[in-house]
N, C-alpha and C positions, 0 to 999 in steps of 0.2 A: 504494500500499499504506499502511496506517495500522498503527502499533503503539502500544498504550497501556501505559505502564510507570509504576508508582507505587512511590515509595521505601519500602522496608521491607515490601513486599507480595509475596506469592508468586502462586499461581494463583487464590487466593481473596482478596478484599479485606475486611480486618477493620476498617479505619478508615472511620467513617460518612461523612466528607467525601469520601473516595476513592470510596466506593460511589455517592454522589450524583453526583459528577462523571462516573463511568464510565457510569452510567445515562443521564445527559444527553447525553454524547458518543455512546453507542450509538444512542439515538433520532435524534440529528442525522445520524449516519452512515446508518442506515436510511433516513431521509427522503430523503437525497441519492442513496444507491445503489439503492434499490428503488423509491422514489416520484417520482424525478426532481425533487426540491426543490433549490433553490439550496444549494450547498455552504457550510458554515460556514468562515470563514477558516482555522481550525486544520486542517481536512481538507486543503486545497490548499497551505497555506503552512507548516504545522507551528507549533510554539510556540518561540521563542527561549529558550535556556537561562536567560538572566537573568530573563525573565518566568516561567519555570517556578519558579525559586527564590523570587521574590516571592510567588507563589501559595502555595508550601509554607510560607513563613514566616507567611503570613496564616492558612493552616489550622492551624498549630501553635498559634497564639494562640487560635483558636476552640476547639481540642480540649482546652485547659487546663480542668480542673474548676474551678468557682467555689467557692474555699475561704473566702471572706468571707461567711458566712452570717448574721452579726450575731447578736445576742442574741435568742432566740426567746421570751423571757418577756415 
């Protein structure tokens, strides 16, 4: 059994990074479960909490809007 949970998300995913991650994992899962492809490590082993936290911190830095637009003149 696999369960995908994203911080601060309900049944729908509003965060673009979470949407992309979900899409990629669903495609990997379907490849494994329906097409007999080799399972990605996360499917069989899960993801350790420390690794999940690192990934979340990386996403938070990606999601921050770029406020340094410089002078447009």
